C-alpha positions as CSV (number, residue, x, y, z in Angstrom):
1,M,135.6,131.3,92.4
2,D,134.0,132.4,95.6
3,L,136.6,134.3,97.6
4,T,134.3,134.4,100.6
5,K,135.2,130.7,101.1
6,L,138.7,131.8,102.2
7,S,137.0,133.1,105.4
8,E,135.2,129.9,106.4
9,P,136.2,128.8,109.9
10,L,139.0,126.2,110.1
11,A,138.2,122.7,111.2
12,I,139.6,121.9,114.6
13,E,141.9,119.4,112.9
14,Q,143.5,122.3,111.1
15,V,144.3,124.2,114.3
16,D,147.4,123.6,116.3
17,F,147.9,124.5,119.9
18,R,151.1,125.6,121.8
19,I,152.0,126.8,125.3
20,Q,152.5,130.6,125.4
21,S,153.5,130.7,129.1
22,I,153.4,128.8,132.3
23,S,153.0,130.5,135.7
24,A,155.0,129.4,138.8
25,K,151.8,127.8,140.0
26,G,151.4,125.6,136.9
27,W,148.8,127.5,135.0
28,A,149.5,127.3,131.3
29,T,148.2,129.7,128.7
30,V,147.6,127.8,125.5
31,L,147.5,129.6,122.1
32,A,145.6,128.3,119.0
33,Y,147.3,128.9,115.7
34,K,147.5,127.8,112.1
35,D,150.3,126.4,110.1
36,A,151.4,127.9,106.7
37,R,150.3,124.6,105.1
38,V,146.7,125.3,106.2
39,D,146.9,128.6,104.3
40,M,148.3,127.0,101.1
41,D,145.7,124.2,101.2
42,R,142.9,126.8,101.6
43,L,144.2,129.0,98.8
44,D,144.5,125.9,96.5
45,A,141.0,124.7,97.4
46,V,139.3,128.1,96.9
47,C,141.4,129.8,94.2
48,G,142.9,126.7,92.5
49,R,146.6,125.9,92.0
50,G,148.2,128.6,90.0
51,F,145.5,131.2,90.7
52,W,147.2,132.7,93.7
53,Q,150.7,134.1,94.2
54,R,153.1,134.8,97.0
55,R,156.2,137.0,97.1
56,H,158.5,138.3,99.8
57,D,160.1,141.7,100.0
58,L,162.6,143.2,102.4
59,I,161.3,146.7,103.4
60,D,163.3,148.8,105.9
61,G,164.9,145.6,107.2
62,Q,161.6,143.8,107.7
63,L,160.4,140.8,105.7
64,F,156.9,141.4,104.2
65,C,154.9,138.8,102.3
66,S,152.4,139.7,99.7
67,V,149.7,137.2,98.7
68,G,147.7,137.8,95.5
69,V,144.6,136.1,94.4
70,G,143.0,136.3,90.9
71,N,139.6,137.9,91.0
72,A,137.8,137.0,87.8
73,E,134.9,139.5,88.5
74,I,137.2,142.5,88.1
75,G,139.9,140.8,86.0
76,Q,142.7,141.7,88.3
77,W,144.9,140.3,91.1
78,V,143.9,141.4,94.6
79,W,146.9,141.7,96.9
80,V,147.3,141.7,100.7
81,Q,150.6,142.2,102.6
82,D,151.9,141.8,106.1
83,V,155.2,141.6,108.0
84,G,156.5,138.6,109.9
85,A,158.4,138.0,113.2
86,E,161.4,135.7,113.7
87,S,160.7,132.3,115.2
88,Q,162.8,131.0,118.1
89,T,164.2,128.1,116.0
90,E,164.8,129.4,112.4
91,A,164.9,133.2,112.2
92,E,164.7,133.7,108.4
93,K,162.4,130.8,107.7
94,G,160.2,131.9,110.7
95,R,159.9,135.4,109.4
96,A,158.9,134.2,105.9
97,S,156.3,131.7,107.3
98,D,154.9,134.2,109.8
99,S,154.6,137.0,107.2
100,F,152.8,134.6,104.9
101,K,150.4,133.4,107.6
102,R,149.7,137.1,108.6
103,A,149.0,138.1,105.0
104,C,146.6,135.1,104.8
105,F,144.8,136.4,107.9
106,N,144.2,139.6,105.9
107,L,142.4,137.4,103.3
108,G,140.3,136.0,106.1
109,I,142.0,132.5,106.5
110,G,141.8,131.6,110.2
111,R,140.8,135.0,111.3
112,E,138.4,133.4,113.8
113,L,141.4,132.2,115.8
114,Y,141.5,135.7,117.3
115,A,138.1,135.0,118.8
116,Y,139.0,131.8,120.6
117,P,138.4,131.8,124.3
118,L,141.3,132.2,126.7
119,I,142.7,128.7,127.2
120,L,144.1,128.3,130.7
121,V,145.0,124.8,131.8
122,Q,146.2,123.7,135.3
123,L,149.2,121.5,134.6
124,E,149.9,118.3,136.5
125,Q,152.9,118.3,138.9
126,D,155.1,116.3,136.5
127,E,154.3,118.5,133.5
128,Y,156.2,121.6,134.6
129,T,159.1,122.8,136.8
130,V,159.6,126.2,138.3
131,E,162.6,128.4,137.5
132,G,162.5,131.7,139.4
133,N,159.0,133.0,139.2
134,R,158.0,131.2,136.0
135,G,157.1,127.7,135.0
136,R,158.7,125.6,132.3
137,A,157.2,122.6,130.6
138,T,158.7,119.2,131.1
139,W,158.7,116.3,128.6
140,N,155.7,114.9,130.4
141,L,153.5,117.7,129.0
142,R,152.5,116.2,125.6
143,L,150.2,118.9,124.3
144,R,150.6,117.7,120.7
145,D,149.0,114.4,121.7
146,W,145.9,116.1,123.2
147,R,142.6,115.7,121.3
148,W,140.6,118.9,120.8
149,H,136.9,119.1,120.2
150,M,135.0,122.2,119.0
151,E,131.4,123.1,118.4
152,R,130.3,126.4,116.8
153,D,127.2,128.3,115.6
154,E,126.9,131.4,113.5
155,A,128.1,133.5,116.4
156,G,131.3,131.5,116.9
157,I,132.6,128.9,119.3
158,T,130.0,127.4,121.6
159,R,132.3,124.7,123.1
160,L,136.0,124.0,123.0
161,A,137.4,121.1,124.9
162,A,140.6,119.1,125.2
163,R,141.5,115.6,126.4
164,D,145.1,114.8,127.2
165,N,147.0,111.8,126.0
166,K,145.6,109.8,129.0
167,G,142.0,110.6,128.2
168,K,141.5,113.2,131.0
169,I,139.5,116.3,130.2
170,R,142.0,119.2,130.7
171,F,140.0,122.1,129.2
172,D,136.3,122.6,128.7
173,Y,134.9,125.9,127.6
174,K,131.1,126.3,127.0
175,R,129.8,129.7,125.9
176,D,127.2,131.2,128.1
177,K,124.0,131.0,126.0
178,N,122.7,134.1,127.8
179,A,125.9,136.2,127.5
180,F,124.4,138.2,124.6
181,E,121.2,138.9,126.5
182,K,123.1,139.9,129.6
183,S,125.3,142.4,127.6
184,K,122.2,144.4,126.4
């Protein structure tokens, strides 16, 4: 078993996107994230079913998840642990899922999500309303129906783009090929 495969970048089809916030002028900040099923699938593929474990412990009122993977080279389980935050829909289930996903980040699964470019999208007039000084998505914003495209090289993402449900390009990031040279 090659545990370095846990850290292989996720395919764009394994990444989900959600709105973090919307400004009063209709600029949406979009976050890339992974679902707990992605972690379970990766652990099954790399370690094999039955060769990884998960447990949850309440420590000082916080829900922690520990994930252990069998390491044949040293003949022991290797454990990582992290704490979770409540979700806005199901508090306890959200904490359990979040702590599991965070523990899996510690194993390297999806860690590249932290290096995604800032995703700012100008919303269409019918995709948001303004309440006070903040925007709020309407039913017309169908982010789940958008199609995302990603290209990468050994240094990370070179292109990240999204088309909405009508086929319009809504986001198109291209890494500056000379950015590394300019930073010297």
